[in-house]
C-alpha positions as CSV (number, residue, x, y, z in Angstrom):
1,X,-8.4,55.3,42.6
2,X,-4.9,56.4,43.1
3,X,-2.6,57.1,40.4
4,X,1.1,57.7,39.8
5,X,2.9,60.1,37.5
6,X,5.0,59.1,34.5
7,X,7.4,61.3,32.5
8,X,8.0,60.2,28.9
9,X,11.0,60.7,26.8
10,X,9.7,63.9,25.3
11,X,9.2,65.3,28.9
12,X,5.4,65.1,28.8
13,X,3.7,63.9,31.9
14,X,1.0,61.1,32.0
15,X,-0.7,59.2,34.7
16,X,-1.3,55.5,35.3
17,X,-4.1,54.2,37.5
18,X,-3.0,51.9,40.3
19,X,-5.3,48.9,39.8
20,X,-3.4,46.4,42.0
21,X,-1.7,46.5,45.4
22,X,1.3,44.3,46.1
23,X,3.7,43.4,48.9
24,X,7.0,41.7,48.8
25,X,6.8,38.1,50.0
26,X,10.3,36.8,49.8
27,X,13.4,37.5,47.8
28,X,12.3,39.0,44.5
29,X,8.7,37.5,44.8
30,X,5.7,39.9,45.1
31,X,2.1,39.1,45.8
32,X,-0.4,41.2,44.0
33,X,-4.3,41.6,44.3
34,X,-6.9,43.9,42.8
35,X,-7.8,46.9,44.7
36,X,-10.9,46.6,46.7
37,X,-12.5,49.4,44.8
38,X,-12.0,47.8,41.5
39,X,-13.2,44.4,42.7
40,X,-16.4,46.1,44.0
41,X,-16.9,47.9,40.7
42,X,-16.5,44.6,38.7
43,X,-19.0,42.8,41.0
44,X,-21.5,45.7,40.7
45,X,-21.4,45.4,37.0
46,X,-21.7,41.6,37.2
47,X,-18.8,41.5,34.7
48,X,-17.5,38.1,36.0
49,X,-20.8,36.2,35.5
50,X,-21.4,38.0,32.2
51,X,-18.1,36.8,30.9
52,X,-18.2,33.2,32.3
53,X,-17.1,30.5,30.0
54,X,-19.5,27.8,29.0
55,X,-17.5,24.6,28.9
56,X,-19.1,22.3,26.4
57,X,-16.6,19.5,26.5
58,X,-13.0,18.6,27.6
59,X,-12.0,19.1,24.0
60,X,-13.4,22.7,24.1
61,X,-11.6,23.4,27.4
62,X,-8.4,22.1,26.2
63,X,-8.6,24.3,23.0
64,X,-9.1,27.5,25.0
65,X,-6.2,26.6,27.4
66,X,-3.8,25.9,24.4
67,X,-4.7,29.3,23.1
68,X,-4.3,31.3,26.4
69,X,-1.2,29.7,28.1
70,X,1.0,31.8,25.5
71,X,4.7,31.1,25.9
72,X,4.3,28.3,28.5
73,X,3.8,25.9,25.5
74,X,7.3,26.5,24.3
75,X,8.9,26.7,27.7
76,X,7.2,23.5,28.9
77,X,8.1,21.5,25.9
78,X,11.8,22.7,26.0
79,X,11.9,21.8,29.7
80,X,10.4,18.3,29.0
81,X,12.8,17.7,26.1
82,X,15.7,18.3,28.4
83,X,14.3,16.4,31.3
84,X,13.3,13.3,29.2
85,X,16.5,13.3,27.1
86,X,14.6,13.6,23.8
87,X,16.3,15.0,20.8
88,X,13.2,16.4,19.3
89,X,10.7,18.9,20.7
90,X,7.1,17.6,20.2
91,X,4.4,19.8,18.8
92,X,5.0,23.3,20.2
93,X,1.6,24.6,19.2
94,X,-0.1,22.5,21.9
95,X,0.3,22.2,25.6
96,X,-2.5,19.6,26.1
97,X,-3.2,16.9,23.4
98,X,-6.7,15.8,23.0
99,X,-7.7,13.6,20.0
100,X,-10.3,11.1,21.4
101,X,-14.0,12.2,21.8
102,X,-14.7,9.2,24.1
103,X,-12.3,10.4,26.8
104,X,-13.0,12.8,29.6
105,X,-9.4,13.8,30.2
106,X,-6.2,15.1,28.4
107,X,-2.5,15.1,29.1
108,X,0.4,17.3,27.9
109,X,1.7,16.6,24.3
110,X,4.2,13.8,24.2
111,X,3.6,12.3,27.6
112,X,2.5,8.8,28.4
113,X,4.8,7.2,30.8
114,X,6.0,10.0,32.9
115,X,4.6,12.8,35.2
116,X,2.1,14.9,33.3
117,X,0.1,18.0,33.2
118,X,-3.3,16.4,33.5
119,X,-6.8,17.9,33.2
120,X,-10.3,16.3,33.1
121,X,-14.0,17.2,33.0
122,X,-16.4,14.8,34.7
123,X,-19.7,15.2,36.7
124,X,-19.7,18.9,36.0
125,X,-16.3,19.3,37.6
126,X,-12.9,20.3,36.3
127,X,-9.9,18.7,37.9
128,X,-6.3,19.6,37.0
129,X,-2.8,19.1,38.3
130,X,0.0,16.6,38.1
131,X,-1.0,13.2,36.7
132,X,0.5,9.9,37.3
133,X,-1.2,7.4,35.0
134,X,-0.7,3.7,35.0
135,X,-2.5,3.1,31.7
136,X,-1.2,0.8,29.0
137,X,0.8,2.7,26.4
138,X,1.0,0.9,23.2
139,X,4.3,2.3,22.1
140,X,6.1,1.0,25.2
141,X,6.4,-2.6,25.9
142,X,9.7,-3.4,27.6
143,X,8.4,-2.4,31.1
144,X,5.0,-2.4,32.7
145,X,3.1,1.0,33.1
146,X,3.7,0.9,36.8
147,X,7.4,0.4,36.3
148,X,7.5,3.4,34.1
149,X,5.6,5.8,36.3
150,X,6.6,4.6,39.8
151,X,10.0,6.6,39.9
152,X,7.8,9.8,39.4
153,X,5.5,8.9,42.2
154,X,8.3,8.1,44.4
155,X,9.8,11.5,43.6
156,X,6.6,13.2,44.4
157,X,6.3,11.5,47.7
158,X,9.9,12.5,48.6
159,X,9.0,16.2,47.7
160,X,5.7,16.4,49.5
161,X,7.1,18.8,52.0
162,X,9.0,20.9,49.6
163,X,8.0,24.6,49.0
164,X,6.8,23.9,45.5
165,X,4.3,21.3,46.7
166,X,3.4,23.1,49.9
167,X,2.4,26.2,47.9
168,X,0.1,24.2,45.8
169,X,-1.4,22.4,48.8
170,X,-2.1,25.9,50.2
171,X,-4.2,26.7,47.1
172,X,-6.3,23.6,47.5
173,X,-4.3,21.0,45.7
174,X,-4.5,17.5,47.1
175,X,-4.1,13.9,46.1
176,X,-7.3,12.1,44.8
177,X,-6.5,9.1,47.0
178,X,-4.9,8.3,50.3
179,X,-1.1,8.3,50.5
180,X,-0.9,4.5,51.1
181,X,-2.8,3.8,47.9
182,X,-0.6,6.3,46.0
183,X,2.5,4.6,47.1
184,X,1.1,1.1,46.0
185,X,-0.3,1.9,42.6
186,X,-2.3,-0.6,40.4
187,X,-2.6,-0.6,36.6
188,X,-5.2,1.3,34.6
189,X,-5.7,4.1,37.1
190,X,-5.4,7.9,37.1
191,X,-3.5,9.3,40.1
192,X,-3.9,13.0,40.4
193,X,-2.3,15.6,42.6
194,X,-4.7,18.4,41.7
195,X,-7.5,21.0,42.4
196,X,-11.1,20.6,41.5
197,X,-13.4,23.4,40.3
198,X,-17.1,22.9,40.2
199,X,-19.1,24.4,37.2
200,X,-22.5,25.9,37.7
201,X,-25.7,24.2,36.6
202,X,-25.3,25.6,33.1
203,X,-21.7,24.2,32.8
204,X,-20.2,27.7,33.1
205,X,-16.7,28.5,34.4
206,X,-16.1,31.9,35.8
207,X,-13.2,33.9,34.4
208,X,-11.5,34.0,37.9
209,X,-11.6,30.2,38.0
210,X,-10.5,29.9,34.4
211,X,-7.5,32.2,34.8
212,X,-6.6,30.5,38.1
213,X,-6.1,27.4,36.0
214,X,-4.0,29.2,33.5
215,X,-1.9,30.9,36.2
216,X,-1.3,27.6,38.0
217,X,-0.3,25.8,34.9
218,X,2.2,28.6,34.1
219,X,3.5,29.1,37.7
220,X,3.4,26.6,40.6
221,X,2.4,23.5,38.7
222,X,5.2,24.1,36.2
223,X,7.8,24.4,38.9
224,X,6.5,21.3,40.7
225,X,6.5,19.4,37.5
226,X,10.2,20.2,36.8
227,X,11.1,19.4,40.4
228,X,9.4,15.9,40.4
229,X,10.8,15.1,36.9
230,X,14.3,16.0,38.0
231,X,14.3,14.0,41.1
232,X,12.8,11.0,39.3
233,X,15.7,11.1,36.9
234,X,18.1,11.1,39.8
235,X,16.4,8.2,41.4
236,X,16.6,6.3,38.1
237,X,20.3,6.9,37.7
238,X,20.9,5.8,41.3
239,X,18.9,2.6,40.7
240,X,20.8,1.9,37.5
241,X,24.2,2.5,39.2
242,X,23.1,0.2,42.0
243,X,22.1,-2.5,39.5
244,X,25.5,-2.1,37.9
245,X,27.3,-2.5,41.2
246,X,25.4,-5.6,42.1
247,X,25.9,-7.5,38.7
248,X,27.7,-10.8,39.1
249,X,31.4,-10.7,38.1
250,X,32.6,-12.8,35.2
251,X,33.7,-16.1,36.6
252,X,35.7,-17.4,33.7
253,X,39.2,-16.2,34.2
254,X,40.0,-16.1,30.5
255,X,36.9,-14.2,29.7
256,X,37.6,-11.8,32.6
257,X,41.1,-11.2,31.2
258,X,39.7,-10.5,27.7
259,X,37.1,-8.2,29.2
260,X,39.7,-6.1,30.9
261,X,41.9,-5.9,28.0
262,X,39.1,-4.7,25.8
263,X,37.9,-2.1,28.2
264,X,41.4,-0.8,28.6
265,X,42.4,-0.8,24.9
266,X,39.1,-0.4,22.9
267,X,40.8,-2.7,20.2
268,X,41.8,-6.3,20.8
269,X,43.1,-9.1,18.6
270,X,42.5,-12.7,19.8
271,X,45.1,-14.9,18.1
272,X,45.9,-18.6,18.4
273,X,45.7,-22.1,16.7
274,X,42.6,-23.0,14.6
275,X,39.7,-24.3,16.7
276,X,40.4,-22.5,19.9
277,X,37.1,-20.8,19.9
278,X,38.3,-17.2,19.4
279,X,35.1,-16.0,17.5
280,X,33.0,-17.7,20.3
281,X,34.8,-15.9,23.0
282,X,34.2,-12.5,21.3
283,X,30.6,-13.3,20.9
284,X,30.4,-14.6,24.5
285,X,31.9,-11.3,25.8
286,X,29.3,-9.3,23.9
287,X,26.6,-11.2,25.6
288,X,28.2,-10.8,29.0
289,X,28.4,-7.1,28.4
290,X,24.8,-7.0,27.0
291,X,26.4,-5.2,24.1
292,X,25.1,-4.8,20.5
293,X,27.4,-6.7,18.3
294,X,28.0,-7.3,14.6
295,X,30.3,-9.9,13.0
296,X,32.1,-9.2,9.7
297,X,34.3,-11.8,8.1
298,X,37.2,-10.4,6.2
299,X,38.5,-11.9,3.0
300,X,41.1,-11.0,0.4
301,X,38.6,-9.1,-1.9
302,X,37.1,-7.1,1.1
303,X,37.9,-3.4,0.7
304,X,37.3,0.2,1.6
305,X,33.9,0.5,-0.1
306,X,32.7,-2.6,1.7
307,X,33.9,-1.4,5.2
308,X,33.6,2.4,5.2
309,X,31.8,3.9,2.2
310,X,31.8,3.8,-1.6
311,X,29.8,4.3,-4.9
312,X,27.4,1.6,-5.7
313,X,25.4,1.1,-8.9
314,X,21.7,1.9,-8.8
315,X,18.9,1.9,-11.3
316,X,16.8,5.0,-11.5
317,X,13.0,5.3,-12.0
318,X,13.7,5.8,-15.8
319,X,15.7,2.6,-15.9
320,X,19.1,4.2,-16.4
321,X,22.0,2.9,-14.3
322,X,23.9,5.4,-12.1
323,X,26.0,5.4,-9.0
324,X,25.1,6.3,-5.4
325,X,27.2,6.8,-2.3
326,X,26.5,4.0,0.1
327,X,27.7,3.4,3.8
328,X,29.9,0.4,4.4
329,X,29.3,-2.1,7.2
330,X,31.5,-0.3,9.6
331,X,30.1,3.1,9.1
332,X,26.5,1.8,9.5
333,X,27.6,0.2,12.7
334,X,29.1,3.4,14.0
335,X,25.9,5.4,13.2
336,X,23.8,3.0,15.2
337,X,26.2,3.3,18.2
338,X,26.1,7.1,17.8
339,X,22.3,7.1,17.7
340,X,22.1,5.1,20.8
341,X,24.7,7.4,22.6
342,X,22.6,10.4,21.6
343,X,19.3,8.7,22.6
344,X,18.2,8.8,18.9
345,X,17.8,5.1,18.4
346,X,14.6,4.0,16.8
347,X,14.0,0.2,17.5
348,X,11.7,-0.6,14.6
349,X,12.0,2.2,11.9
350,X,12.6,-0.3,9.0
351,X,9.6,-2.4,9.9
352,X,7.3,0.7,10.3
353,X,8.6,2.3,7.1
354,X,8.1,-0.9,5.1
355,X,4.5,-1.2,6.5
356,X,3.9,2.4,5.6
357,X,5.0,2.1,2.0
358,X,3.1,-1.2,1.6
359,X,-0.1,0.6,2.7
360,X,0.6,3.6,0.5
361,X,1.3,1.4,-2.5
362,X,-2.3,0.1,-2.1
363,X,-3.9,3.4,-1.5
364,X,-2.4,6.9,-1.8
365,X,-2.6,9.2,1.4
366,X,-4.0,12.7,1.1
367,X,-2.2,15.2,3.3
368,X,-1.7,19.0,3.6
369,X,1.1,21.4,4.4
370,X,1.1,22.7,8.0
371,X,1.0,26.6,7.3
372,X,-0.7,27.0,4.0
373,X,-2.7,23.9,4.1
374,X,-1.9,23.1,0.5
375,X,-3.1,19.6,-0.3
376,X,-0.8,17.0,-1.7
377,X,-0.9,13.2,-2.3
378,X,1.7,10.7,-1.1
379,X,2.6,7.7,-3.3
380,X,5.6,5.3,-3.5
381,X,8.1,5.5,-6.4
382,X,10.0,2.5,-7.8
383,X,12.9,3.1,-5.4
384,X,10.6,2.6,-2.3
385,X,10.9,6.3,-1.5
386,X,7.9,8.6,-0.8
387,X,6.8,11.0,-3.6
388,X,4.7,14.0,-2.6
389,X,2.4,14.9,-5.6
390,X,1.4,18.6,-5.3
391,X,-2.2,19.3,-6.1
392,X,-1.5,22.2,-8.3
393,X,-1.4,23.0,-12.1
394,X,2.3,22.2,-12.1
395,X,1.7,18.7,-10.6
396,X,5.2,18.9,-9.2
397,X,6.7,15.8,-7.6
398,X,8.9,16.1,-4.5
399,X,10.9,13.0,-3.3
400,X,11.1,12.3,0.4
401,X,13.8,9.6,0.9
402,X,13.8,7.0,3.6
403,X,16.9,8.6,5.2
404,X,15.3,12.0,5.2
405,X,12.3,10.6,7.1
406,X,14.5,8.6,9.5
407,X,16.6,11.6,10.3
408,X,13.6,13.7,11.2
409,X,12.3,11.0,13.5
410,X,15.7,10.5,15.2
411,X,17.0,14.2,15.3
412,X,14.0,16.3,14.7
413,X,15.8,18.0,11.8
414,X,13.9,18.5,8.6
415,X,16.8,18.9,6.3
416,X,14.7,19.3,3.1
417,X,11.1,19.7,1.9
418,X,10.0,20.6,5.5
419,X,6.3,21.5,4.6
420,X,5.9,18.0,3.1
421,X,8.2,16.0,5.3
422,X,6.5,17.0,8.6
423,X,3.0,16.1,7.7
424,X,4.2,12.6,6.3
425,X,6.2,12.0,9.5
426,X,3.3,13.1,11.7
427,X,1.1,10.6,9.8
428,X,3.5,7.8,10.3
429,X,3.9,8.6,14.0
430,X,0.2,8.7,14.5
431,X,-0.9,5.6,12.6
432,X,2.0,3.2,13.2
433,X,3.8,1.7,16.2
434,X,7.0,3.6,16.0
435,X,9.1,2.9,19.0
436,X,12.3,4.3,20.5
437,X,14.9,1.8,21.7
438,X,15.3,1.4,25.4
439,X,18.3,3.7,26.0
440,X,18.3,3.9,29.7
441,X,21.8,2.4,29.9
442,X,23.8,5.3,28.6
443,X,26.9,3.0,29.0
444,X,25.7,0.4,26.5
445,X,28.6,-0.8,24.3
446,X,28.9,-1.8,20.8
447,X,31.3,-4.5,19.8
448,X,32.4,-5.1,16.2
449,X,33.9,-8.6,15.6
450,X,36.2,-8.8,12.6
451,X,36.6,-12.4,12.0
452,X,39.8,-13.6,10.2
453,X,41.0,-10.0,10.3
454,X,44.3,-10.9,8.7
455,X,42.8,-12.4,5.6
456,X,42.1,-8.9,4.2
457,X,44.5,-6.2,3.2
458,X,44.1,-4.0,6.3
459,X,45.4,-0.7,4.6
460,X,43.1,-1.3,1.7
461,X,40.0,-1.9,4.0
462,X,40.7,1.1,6.4
463,X,42.1,3.7,4.3
464,X,42.4,6.9,6.3
465,X,40.8,5.4,9.4
466,X,44.3,4.3,10.5
467,X,44.2,7.5,12.6
468,X,40.7,7.4,14.1
469,X,40.8,3.7,14.9
470,X,43.5,4.4,17.4
471,X,42.0,4.0,20.9
472,X,43.3,7.5,21.9
473,X,41.2,9.0,19.2
474,X,37.7,7.7,20.0
475,X,35.0,10.3,19.6
476,X,35.1,13.6,17.7
477,X,38.7,14.2,18.5
478,X,39.4,11.4,15.9
479,X,37.3,13.0,13.2
480,X,38.8,12.5,9.6
481,X,37.8,13.5,6.2
482,X,36.9,10.5,4.1
483,X,37.6,10.0,0.4
484,X,34.0,10.7,-0.4
485,X,33.4,13.6,1.9
486,X,32.3,15.9,-0.9
487,X,29.4,13.5,-1.9
488,X,27.9,13.3,1.6
489,X,24.3,14.5,2.0
490,X,23.4,17.1,4.5
491,X,21.5,14.5,6.8
492,X,24.6,12.4,7.2
493,X,25.7,12.6,10.8
494,X,29.3,12.3,9.6
495,X,29.0,15.1,6.9
496,X,31.8,17.1,8.6
497,X,34.1,14.1,9.0
498,X,33.9,10.5,10.1
499,X,34.9,9.2,13.7
500,X,34.4,6.2,15.8
501,X,32.0,6.7,18.8
502,X,33.8,6.0,22.2
503,X,31.2,3.3,22.9
504,X,32.5,1.2,20.0
505,X,34.9,-1.6,20.6
506,X,36.7,-3.8,18.1
507,X,37.7,-7.4,18.4
508,X,39.6,-9.1,15.7
509,X,40.2,-12.8,15.4
510,X,43.0,-14.4,13.5
511,X,44.8,-17.7,13.0
512,X,48.4,-16.6,13.0
513,X,49.5,-19.6,10.9
514,X,47.2,-18.5,8.0
515,X,49.4,-18.3,5.0
516,X,46.9,-16.4,3.0
517,X,48.3,-13.2,4.4
518,X,52.0,-13.4,5.5
519,X,52.0,-10.3,7.8
520,X,49.8,-7.9,9.7
521,X,50.4,-4.2,9.1
522,X,52.8,-2.9,11.8
523,X,50.9,0.4,12.1
524,X,47.8,-1.6,12.9
525,X,49.6,-3.9,15.4
526,X,50.4,-1.1,17.8
527,X,46.7,0.0,17.7
528,X,45.5,-3.4,19.2
529,X,46.1,-5.3,22.4
530,X,47.0,-8.9,21.6
531,X,45.8,-12.0,23.5
532,X,47.0,-15.6,22.5
533,X,44.2,-18.1,23.0
534,X,45.8,-21.6,23.8
535,X,44.1,-24.9,23.2
536,X,44.5,-26.0,26.9
537,X,42.7,-22.9,28.1
538,X,39.6,-23.7,26.1
539,X,38.7,-27.2,27.1
540,X,35.7,-25.8,29.0
541,X,33.8,-25.5,25.7
542,X,33.3,-29.4,25.9
543,X,31.1,-29.0,29.0
544,X,27.7,-30.4,28.2
545,X,28.8,-31.4,24.7
546,X,31.0,-34.4,24.7
547,X,31.3,-35.2,28.4
548,X,31.1,-39.0,28.0
549,X,34.2,-38.8,25.8
550,X,35.9,-35.8,27.4
551,X,38.6,-37.7,29.3
552,X,39.7,-39.5,26.2
553,X,39.5,-36.4,24.1
554,X,41.8,-34.5,26.6
555,X,44.4,-37.2,26.6
556,X,44.5,-37.4,22.8
557,X,44.5,-33.6,22.3
558,X,47.4,-33.2,24.8
559,X,49.4,-36.0,23.2
560,X,48.8,-34.7,19.7
561,X,49.7,-31.1,20.5
562,X,52.9,-32.2,22.3
563,X,53.9,-34.2,19.2
564,X,53.1,-31.3,16.9
565,X,55.7,-29.2,18.9
566,X,58.4,-31.7,18.2
567,X,58.1,-31.3,14.4
568,X,60.9,-29.1,13.2
569,X,59.3,-25.8,12.0
570,X,56.1,-26.2,13.9
571,X,55.2,-24.8,17.3
572,X,52.3,-24.2,19.7
573,X,50.8,-21.9,17.1
574,X,50.1,-25.0,15.1
575,X,48.2,-26.8,17.9
576,X,44.9,-28.4,17.2
577,X,42.1,-26.6,19.0
578,X,39.5,-28.3,21.3
579,X,36.6,-27.1,18.9
580,X,37.5,-30.0,16.5
581,X,36.7,-32.5,19.1
582,X,33.1,-31.2,19.4
583,X,32.5,-32.9,16.1
584,X,32.7,-36.3,18.0
585,X,28.9,-35.8,18.5
586,X,28.4,-36.3,14.8
587,X,30.3,-39.6,14.8
588,X,29.0,-41.0,18.2
589,X,32.4,-40.7,19.8
590,X,34.4,-42.4,17.0
591,X,37.9,-40.8,17.3
592,X,39.0,-42.6,14.1
593,X,36.5,-40.8,12.1
594,X,37.4,-37.4,13.6
595,X,41.0,-38.1,12.5
596,X,40.1,-39.2,9.0
597,X,37.6,-36.5,8.2
598,X,39.0,-33.5,10.0
599,X,42.4,-33.7,11.7
600,X,44.3,-35.6,9.1
601,X,43.7,-32.9,6.4
602,X,44.6,-30.1,8.7
603,X,47.9,-31.7,9.7
604,X,48.8,-32.6,6.2
605,X,48.6,-28.9,5.3
606,X,50.9,-28.2,8.2
607,X,53.4,-30.7,6.8
608,X,52.9,-29.8,3.1
609,X,56.4,-29.5,1.4
610,X,58.2,-31.6,4.1
611,X,60.3,-34.3,2.5
612,X,59.1,-36.7,5.1
613,X,55.6,-35.5,5.4
614,X,54.1,-39.0,5.4
615,X,56.3,-40.3,8.1
616,X,55.6,-37.1,10.2
617,X,51.9,-37.5,9.8
618,X,52.1,-41.1,10.8
619,X,54.0,-40.2,13.9
620,X,51.3,-37.6,14.8
621,X,48.6,-40.3,14.2
622,X,50.5,-42.6,16.6
623,X,50.6,-40.0,19.3
624,X,46.8,-39.4,18.8
625,X,46.1,-43.1,19.0
626,X,48.6,-44.5,21.5
627,X,47.7,-42.1,24.4
628,X,44.4,-43.9,25.0
629,X,45.9,-47.3,24.3
630,X,48.7,-46.7,26.8
631,X,46.3,-45.5,29.5
632,X,44.1,-48.6,28.9
633,X,47.1,-50.9,29.2
634,X,48.1,-49.2,32.4
635,X,44.7,-49.8,34.0
636,X,44.8,-53.4,33.0
637,X,48.3,-53.8,34.4
638,X,47.2,-52.3,37.8
639,X,44.2,-54.6,37.9
640,X,46.5,-57.6,37.1
641,X,48.9,-56.7,39.9
642,X,46.0,-56.4,42.4
């Protein structure tokens, strides 16, 4: 065999045998093959047959491949993480996952509803390639299996003439069904673009065939996998954008105006007379936007520790009382919004965790650390946290908090006690139906409704958030150091400063005649857009509710509000809202009962302190009553004239 000369650093000469011949194919790509003399020698020695692999089962084959693909395991999982938008890499020790003896196939670790590396062993044949499975996946229930996998199948069809697919076709890869069936998939099927290798009668696989599988997985199949996945993502984005563009516009003019104001300003105050449905409008907008929303009602004793964060008393396992830093309602809301924005939202963690600790409370779980395989027991302590009991002479106890476990699931970060945390999380993931939220819509909005916002002392509630609540400082640019920053734990996403994610919107509602708070902080006023909700703009709330009394209610409401404006010191801010008239349902349309049990007390409060309060109230009652009577008399007069 030929050889070529090499001179090392010391100047000595050595020789390398030339075992392969190559030629440049294109660009920087070369094609290599063993020299004919070496092939003949190998065949003469029967080396290939002597070293053939006896494949006992698909599990055995998968185990061999997982050992021999080398760096592909990590490269594949990193690529999949980026393509799927996951925050956490799955088990980097495996390429294929196989954990069921009753199955003849395996797919890559972490897959289920996407294009896969697929391999099977059946009828003494090995098939491998890109899999498109329409099997039911128990962790996914918001779409059908076909809806999940169809974008990947469409992407493959679009790429069938690409260089990546063409090269694989040239090596014997083909679809296991005709193209029409592939484009019209049915549930509970395996669709494979792959290559089939037959074993001999003794279930042996030659080394050449085995390493052709390895090389395909590391080379052409990997490139095709990435290409298909990337195009499927683009098709999904195009579909979502098309769906957004075809959504029906908001038909209610008032709701449309509120929507535009909130989009433009991030913060909005809905103000107006009592009973104009301000809170209802805020909730309605959240539903129209398909936004997550939370309602918090402010009151005079509401403060910073309730809204942002603060120390709360806790009782330890020994019965002693201490204090612990707890998130307030607003900080919790922002964390949920941030998780969704970063595709880290678990939809049912609390339910799964509760089921887990309930099970562990009945029977301890025995696990082992990943590397040293040191055994330990998992029990539940009195605070509903997990305690790892080390099986050693020291009998050391390690506490794994709920937040530590949740952080690992949502970010992949083991912030403490990694050897014990990971086995616990792997156990939960394997044995419980832990689901990620549907986060395909990256533009999903979160609306916080602050009801009666002027009833609390705003500066006392917000503290240093005066800065970050400004619409110009959404996101990390508005990061501020909070009062309790030094007490933050490492797993807290706001450890380095709190900020309001840019997918968070705030709607405050207030009755501007509420005397419990005389003024609204001027520094906060400029951070909100303001929209006055008038009584006459909200009569639509009666539709389907009091339609048989609607005409009379409209006349009485209009007359009463007009009379209110004639009272010195009152204005349209003191109007009676149409929501009060919804109570007519409770009294079978009796307007007198509505006045006696609801309107009279409200108007009396308006007039409290007036020297002629009784006379003024009687005048308002007259306006409320006479409207209907006058209209009735007018109708009778017209009838008499006719």
